[in-house]
C-alpha positions in Angstrom: 0.0 0.0 0.0 2.9 2.4 0.7 4.2 1.8 -2.8 0.8 3.2 -4.0 1.3 6.3 -2.0 -0.8 5.4 1.0 0.2 6.0 4.6 -0.5 2.8 6.4 -2.0 2.7 9.8 -2.8 -0.7 11.3 -5.2 -1.8 14.0 -5.1 -4.9 16.2 -8.9 -5.4 15.8 -12.1 -3.9 14.6 -12.7 -1.9 17.7 -9.3 -0.2 17.5 -9.9 0.3 13.8 -13.1 2.1 14.5 -11.5 4.3 17.1 -8.8 5.3 14.6 -11.4 6.0 11.9 -13.4 8.2 14.3 -10.1 10.2 15.1 -9.2 10.7 11.5 -11.3 9.1 8.7 -9.0 7.5 6.1 -9.5 7.5 2.4 -9.3 3.7 2.2 -9.9 0.8 4.7 -8.8 -2.8 4.0 -10.2 -5.2 6.4 -10.5 -8.9 7.1 -13.8 -10.6 7.9 -12.4 -12.8 10.7 -10.9 -10.5 13.4 -10.8 -10.5 17.2 -13.3 -8.4 19.2 -15.7 -7.9 16.3 -16.1 -9.4 12.9 -15.4 -7.6 9.7 -19.1 -7.3 8.9 -19.7 -5.7 12.3 -16.7 -3.4 11.7 -17.8 -2.2 8.2 -21.5 -1.8 9.4 -20.3 0.5 12.3 -17.9 2.2 10.1 -20.6 3.1 7.6 -22.7 4.5 10.5 -20.0 7.1 11.3 -20.9 10.5 9.6 -18.3 11.5 7.2 -18.2 14.1 4.4 -15.9 11.7 2.5 -16.6 8.1 3.5 -13.7 5.8 2.8 -13.5 3.1 0.2 -13.7 -0.3 2.0 -12.2 -3.5 0.7 -12.6 -6.9 2.3 -9.5 -9.1 2.1 -10.5 -12.5 3.4 -10.7 -16.2 3.0 -14.6 -16.1 3.1 -15.0 -16.8 -0.6 -18.5 -18.0 -1.0 -21.0 -16.1 -3.0 -23.2 -15.5 0.1 -20.2 -14.1 1.9 -19.3 -11.7 -0.9 -22.9 -10.4 -1.0 -23.1 -10.1 2.7 -19.8 -8.1 2.7 -21.0 -5.8 -0.1 -24.4 -5.4 1.7 -22.6 -4.3 4.9 -21.0 -1.6 3.0 -17.8 -2.8 1.4 -17.0 -1.3 -2.0 -14.9 -4.4 -3.1 -13.9 -7.8 -2.1 -10.6 -9.7 -2.7 -10.1 -13.3 -1.6 -7.0 -14.6 0.1 -4.5 -15.6 -1.0 -4.2 -12.8 -3.5 -1.3 -11.1 -5.3 -0.4 -7.4 -5.7 -2.1 -7.3 -9.2 -5.4 -8.7 -7.8 -5.5 -6.1 -5.0 -4.5 -3.3 -7.4 -7.2 -4.3 -9.8 -9.8 -4.1 -7.0 -8.5 -0.7 -5.8 -8.7 0.6 -9.4 -12.3 -0.6 -9.7 -13.3 1.6 -6.8 -11.0 4.6 -7.8 -8.6 4.1 -5.0 -5.4 3.4 -7.0 
């Protein structure tokens, strides 16, 4: 992500990620589905509930690869979805599709 010009800030879990987003809303959030404290679905739903003049682009990067999972992630508010394992080209393609690269 840094090679694409992004300043990377990591969070240990969804709760910490939400706190960081409330403090300074990023342009892009990449999240996993399976996280401690709260799931990625819970995180994205809560993130989308935070008022923001410029909501971030959200990309799920996860092993949850079923069609139902993908639909659930998008319905929760994700803009794109990439399945692990993935390579840089796959991630870049997803970021380009949402205007984040």
